[in-house]
N, C-alpha and C positions, 0 to 999 in steps of 0.2 A: 498600283503599288500599295501594299498595306502600310499604314502609318504606324508610328511608335505606340500611340495610345491604343489603337485597335489591336496591335500585336499583344500589348500587355493585357488587355481585356480578354483576349483569346486564351492566354496562358491561365488567367484567373478562372475563366469559365471552364476550361478543361480540368483544372485541379478540383474545382467544386463538384463537377459532375463525375469524374472518374474515380475520385477518392471518397465519394459519398460523404462530403463534408457537411452538407446542409439538408436536413429532412424537409420534405415538401411542406410549405406553409409556415416554416419556422421563423421566429424572430431572431435576427442576428445583430449583435453589437460589434461594429467595427471600432477597434481601439485606435483613436486618432490623436497623436501627439502634436501634430502640426508639421512634423518632418516630412521630407519628400516621400519616403516609402509609405507611410501611413496615409498621407493625403492621396497618393496614387491608388492605393488599395481601396480607399473609400469611394473614390470616383469610379473605379472599375466595377466595384460591387453594386454601386447605385445604378450603373448602366445595365448591369446584368439582371438585377432583381426582378423586373416585370416578367421577363421571359423564363426565369428559373423558379419563380413562385415563392420567393422568400421575402420577408419584411426586413428592411435594413434600418437600423438606428446606429447611433454612435455614442462612444463614451470617451471622455477625456479626463486624465488624472493630473492635477496640479500638485506637485510634490513639496512645495514650500522650501525649495532649495535656491532658486536663481533669482529671487526678488522680482523686480519689475519685468525682466525678460520672461519669467514663468507666467506672470499675469498676462503679458502680451500674447504669449502662446495660446492661453485659454481664450482670449478675446478673438484671436485669429481663427481658432477652430469654431467658435460660436458663429462668427460671420460666415465661414465656409458652409457650415451645416445649415444655417439659415437660408443661404443662397441656393443650396441644393435641395432644400425641403426635407432634410433628414433630421429627425428628432435627436437631440443631444442630451446626454446626462453628464454633468461635470461633478467629479469627486475631488475633494481637497484633503490631502494627507500631510503628515509631518514626518518626512523621511529622516531628518537629523535626529528627531526624538526616537524614532524606531531604531536607528543605528545605536543610540546609547542604550536602549532597552534590550536589544538583542545581542549587543556586544560585538557585532560584525562591522564590516566596512559600509560606507554610505551607499555604494553601488548595490550591494546585496540587500541592504535594508530597503532601499527604494524599490527594488524589484519585488520584495516580499509584500510591502504595503500596496504597491501598484496592482499586483495580481489580486490581493484581497479586495481592493476597490472595484476591480473589474467584476469579480464574482458577486459582490454586493449589488452592483448596478444590474447585473444580469438577473439576479433574484428579484429585484424591484420591478424590472421591466418584463419579466417573464420570458427572457431570452434563452434559447436553447444552445446557442453558440456564441463564442467571442472570437472575432477574426483579428489575428495579429499579423504585422507586416514584415516578419523576418524573411530575408532572402538568402541566396546561396552563400554570400560572404559571411552573413551572420551565422549560418550553419557551420561554415569552416572555422570561424573564430570560436564558436561554442565547443566544437570537438577538440580543437587545439587547447583551449582553456582547461577542459576536463583532463586531457592528457597531462598537462603541466601540473595539475592538482592531484594526479594519481587516481583518477576516477575509474580505471579499469575498462573492460570492454563495454560494460553498461553505460559508462559515461561517454565512451567514444562515439556512441550513436548520435550524440547531439540532440537536436530537437525533432519531434515527430510532426508530420503534416497534420495529423489528428491525434490529440491526446485529451481524452475526456471531452469537455465542452470547448476546448481551444482548437481552432483551426488556423493553418498557416498557408494560405493559397499562393504566396509568393516564394515558397521555400526553394523551388527549382529555378527561380528567376535570377538572371545575372544582376549584379548590384547596380549597374548603370541604367537598366531598363526603366525603372520608375521615374528617374529624373528626365530621361529622354522623352518619356510620355508626357510629363508635365510641361516641359519646355515647348513641345509641339503645340499644345493647346493653350499656352500662355498662362498656366496656373502657377502662381507663386507658392512658396512653402517657407517654413521657418527652419533656421539652423540652430541647433543646440550646442552651445560652446563647450559644454561639459564633455561632449563626445571626443574633443581633442585634448582633454586634460591628460597630461603625460603621466599622472600618478594613478590613473584608472587602469585596471588590468586589460580591459578590452582595447583601450587606446594604445597601450604598449604593444599588444599583438597587432593591431591594425596599422600602426604607423612605424613600428620598428621591426617586429618579428616577421610579419608577412612579407615586407619588401625584401628581407634577407632570404627568406625561403623561396621567393620568386626567382632569385638568382640561381637556385638549384633546379626549380621546376616552374617555368612561367605560368603554368596552369595549376598552381598549387591550390587555389581556391576550389576549383572543380574537383581536384584530386581528394582534398579533405572532405568535401561534401559527398563524394562518391564513397569514400571510406566510411563515413557516418551512415550512409544508406545500407552498405553491406553489413556493418556492425548491427544495425537495427534488425536486419533480416535474421542474422545469427542469434541475436538476443531473443527474438520472438520464439525461435525454436527451443533455445535453452530455457527460456521462461516457461514454455509449454511443458517441458519435462519437470521443472520445479513445481508448477501448478498441479500436474498429475500426481506427483509424489505427495504434496501436501493434502490433496483430496483424500488420500488413503491414510496418511500418517499424522495429520494434525487433529488434535482433540482439545476442544475448549474444556478447561477445568475450573473449579471454583477459585483456585489459587492463580490462574493465568492460563497456561496451555502446556500440552505435552506433545512432543514430536518424536515418534518412534523411528529408529533406524537411520537417523540423519547422518551419523558418522560412518555409515556403510556406503554412503554415496560418494561419487566423484566430487572433489572439492568445487568444481565449476558449477555443478548443479546444487550442491549443498549451500553454497554461498548465496545463490539466487533464491533458494527457498527461505533462507534466513532474511533476506532483504524484503520478502513478501509478507513475513509474519506480522510486522507492526500494523500493516493495513488490516489484517484480520482481527487484531486486538484493538483497533481504533486508537492507537497511540502514535506519537510522533515518530517519523522515520529514524532508523538507526544509521549512524555514520559508518563509513567503510571500516574504521578502526574497531567499532563494536562487532561488525560482522566477522572480521578476521580474528579478533580475540575469542569470540564464541566458537568459531570454527576450529581454532587451535587449542582449545581447552583439553587438558588430559582428563581421563575419567576421575570422578570424585571431586572435581574442582568447580568453583563458582566464579562468575565474572559479573561486573556491574554493567547495567544498561541505563539509558537516560531515565530521568524522572523517578528514580528510586526502584526501578525494575531490576531484575537480575536473571542470570541464566545459570542453571546447574546441570552438569553432565553426569549421568550415571551409565556407565558402559556405552553402548551405542545410542542411548536415549538422551533427549534434551528436555528439560523442564524450564519453562519461562515463568518466573515468579513475580507477581504483582507486589507493590509495597504492602506490607502487612495490614495497614489501616484501610486498604481498598480491596482486600480479597473478599470474595463472596463467601457466604455461609454454606458449607456442604449440606446437601439435602438429597434425599432418596428420590430418584426418578421412578415413581410408582408405575407409570405406563410401560416402563421397561421390564416389568415383572409380570409373568403369566402364571396363573394357578389353574391346575387341571386335576381331575381324579387320578390317583396313583394307579400304576399297573404293576402286576406281579412280575412283568418282564423287565422292568427298569427301576433302578433305585436312585439314579442320578450319579453324576461324576464328582459331587462334592464341591465343584468349583462354580460352574454356571447352571447347574441343575441339582436339586436336592429334594428328597422326600422328607416330610415331617408329619408327625402325628397331629391330627386335627386339634386335639386338646391342647398341645403345646402352642400350635399356631394361634389359637384363640387368646393365649396369655401373652404372646410375644409382641414386640413392637419393632418397627424398622427405624434405624437411626445410624449415625456414624459413631465412631468410638469416643469414649470418655475416659478420663484418667481412672485407673484401677480396674478396668474391664479385664475379665479373666475367662478362661474356658479350659476344657480338657480336649486337646486336639484329637481328631479321629486317629485311632491306632495307638494312642498314648494312654498311660495309666495315671499320669500325674497332672495335677492342675497347674497352669502357668498363666502369667500375664499375657494378654493379647498383644501388647506392645512388643514383648520379647519374641513372640511367634512371628510377627511381621518383620522384625529384624532378622531373625534366623532364616526366614524364607525369602529374604532378600527383596522385599517389597520396597521400592524406591521411597525414600523419606517423604517427598512431596505427596505421594499417593496415600499415605497412611491415614490421613484424616478424611479421605474420600471414599474409602471402602464401605459399601453398604453392609450393615450388620442386622441380622435377626437376633434379638436379645430379649432375655427376661431379666429385669433388674440389671445387675452388673455382669450377668453371665451371657457370653456370646454363644449362640447356637450355630450360626452359619455366617462366615465372612465371605461374601461373594467374591469369587476369583481366587480365594486363598485356601479355604477349606471348611470342613464341617466339624462340629463337636462330636466327641464319642457318644454324647447323649442322644444323638440322632441315628446311631447304629440300628439297623432294622433286623430283627430276629428272623431266622429262617422260616419260622412258622407264623409270622405276623399276618394279620388279617388286613390286606391292603385297602379295604374299604374305609379303614380308619385313618388313612394317610392322604396327604395332598402332595402332588408334585409341583414344585416351584421351579420356574425357569427364568433366568435373567436374559433378556433380549437386548439390553442396551450395551453401550460401550463399557468395556472393562479392561482398560490398558494396563492395569496393575496385575492382571491375572498371571499366576505363576505357571500356568499350563505351557 
């Protein structure tokens, strides 16, 4: 008969192998709090390490919350790892100070600094993975907590077995299995009294909401975990659509970013695309309210985003604007420009290709617009300010300082994607050997074509 610990180790080994959790030869940090779940996971992973070819170490975070109890937890984990021959890294953080700094609850602040400590330890030890001991009941509580907080379908998925460097080998394990395994082998563990604090959201769910829900469905824990798994599957598909869209529609700009066609998408895909944008810009994630506000903006409006960023909608297009003091300086991407001998068969479209006399090209420079720039647009007789032309041709305001110009002094000869000057008109009897064909090969999302 298979014992409780052997059964637990079997679950862990199957999860590690079938979900590709640990690369061969990788160093893995098991996060060990001293509680039953993390102790059981550490023991099982130590048992499996030689056969599966990974190196196991441990990390413990002392939060500065529970006084002597917290220090005793750290000592317990140190003794355990010493007995197991597992190298331990201990990190000490100040969760109450973090709660004051971030303005959130103590539980959320502790989680934030704990994960930061995990990642710092992984960087110090060269670990590729961090193993967390969340099980099926934790998954059910997470999904339910996200529902209560209005997290939408993305939140409903709860925790992933693998997300980045984090792995959760116990995620499909029933909550009682780790304790049964430890009892069988006589391994003690520590109890965290804060888990029963009736003021903590998870404690409210665990001790009050879940027992009530079990009266409706005794298997509610499994039902919620299964719902989270199904949501994760659907989210993967929808996120794939959003990623595919952004691959075509997202363009980094000196002022931030441009996303074309966003408002022509189904809201389910558009909202996911918006959720992915902060990662591309390397800024902090946007909250659901920022996503919904941006998604619901009427044309011509602007909404605020975190840290001084903003979003501006122009028709079906969206511009993400960095704070003015952190915007890049527009520059001309010269590799995007090709020059070749002109042909009598082609004069250029005036937008992304244009012929120009060699003599003028020698005098001209590439730059972006400056105050007072002027030109005589092709087909026009009168001189006008370039800024007026950009407005009249409905070039989105954020684009106007990014348009590449070929200019002599304050006179614009060619505004890439917008038009050419009357001065570049080619006479019917022109000798094309005296001309050069210029082609813009780079992005030109401002093009009026």
